[in-house]
N, C-alpha and C positions, 0 to 999 in steps of 0.2 A: 523647915526645909527651904533651901535657897534654890533659885533657878539661875542658870547661866546660859546665855545666848552667845553664840559665836557667829560673826558675819565676816566673810572674806571676799575681797575683790582684788584681784591681782593688778588691776588698772588704777587702784587708789593711790599708790605711791610708786615712784621710780627711783627712790634714793638708793645710792650705791656706795655710801660712806665717803663721798666727796662733795664738799659744799655745805650749804646750810640746810639741814634736814627739814626745817620748818618752812622752807621757801615754797611759794606757790609753784615754782618750777618743778618741784618733786611731788607735791600733793594735789590731787585732783579734788577740788572742793565739791563738785557735783557728785562724784562717786562717793565721797565721804558723807554728804547729805543723805544720799540714798541708803547708805549702810546704816546710819543712825535711825532713819525712818523704818527700815526693815527690821532692825534690832528691837525697836519699841513694839512693833507689831507682832513679832515672834514672841517676845517676852509676855505679852498680854494675850496672845492667841487670837487677835483681831486683825481684820484685813484693812481697816480704815485707820489712817494715821491719827486723825482727831480723836476718834474713839479710844485708840490705844493710849494717847497722852492723857485723856480724861480718866482712864482707869488709874493711871499713876498719880494724877493730880485732880481729884474729884471736885474740889471746891476752889475755884479761882475767881477773884473779883478784880476790879481795876486797881486795887491797892495791894494785892498779894505780892509779896517779895519772895524770890527764890535765889539761892546762891549756888554757883557752880564752883566746886572746890578743885583747884588746880594744884599741881606740885611744883613749887619753885625752889626746892631745897638745893638745887645745883646752880641757882641763879648767880651769875658772875664767876662761875667755876671755869677753869680752862679745859676741863675734861669734855668728852663728847656725849655725856649722858643726856638722854632725852627727858626733859621735865614734862612738857605738855605741848600739844600742837594747837596753835590758834585756829586751825581749820576745824578741829574737833569741837572746840568751844563754839565756833560759828555754827556748826551743824546742830549742836545742842540748843543754842539760842533760837535757831530757825524752828525747831520742833516745839520749844516752849512758847514761841509766838503763835504757832498753829493752835496751841491749847488756849491762848488768850492772855498770856502774860504780857504786860507792857515791857518794852525793851528797857525802859528806865528802871524797872523793878527787877531786872535780872542782874545780879551781882556776881562778879568773877573775883575769887579771892583765894588766898592761902593763909588761913589764920595761923598755922603752925610756923610759917616763916616769920610772921610778925612777932609771935611769941619768942622765937629764937633770937630775932634781932633785938627785942626789948630786954632779953635776959643777958645780953652781952656775949653770947656764944657764937 
């Protein structure tokens, strides 16, 4: 069985379909940081952020590497599809650092895009 957690904060974004949706002008990093923290705590049922991240990643050493998979399938497209928000990645990195991951060992990637580029599609 899977668990889904939904966190909503109306102050997190003010985007109204005009401008660059990913801009800090429209996305409140602090609100998003708080949403990710709250989501991890609700997912695990714990009230402490470090404890919650520890449930998700029980064994972390100084050399442990973790990847954040982002969607860049629309990269370079002229459409307005949202691929990923840098602020959400930043909030996730912040949480992983709370758990003890080294920033140098947190990789951001889209392996599917690389495979598509290498296949010539």
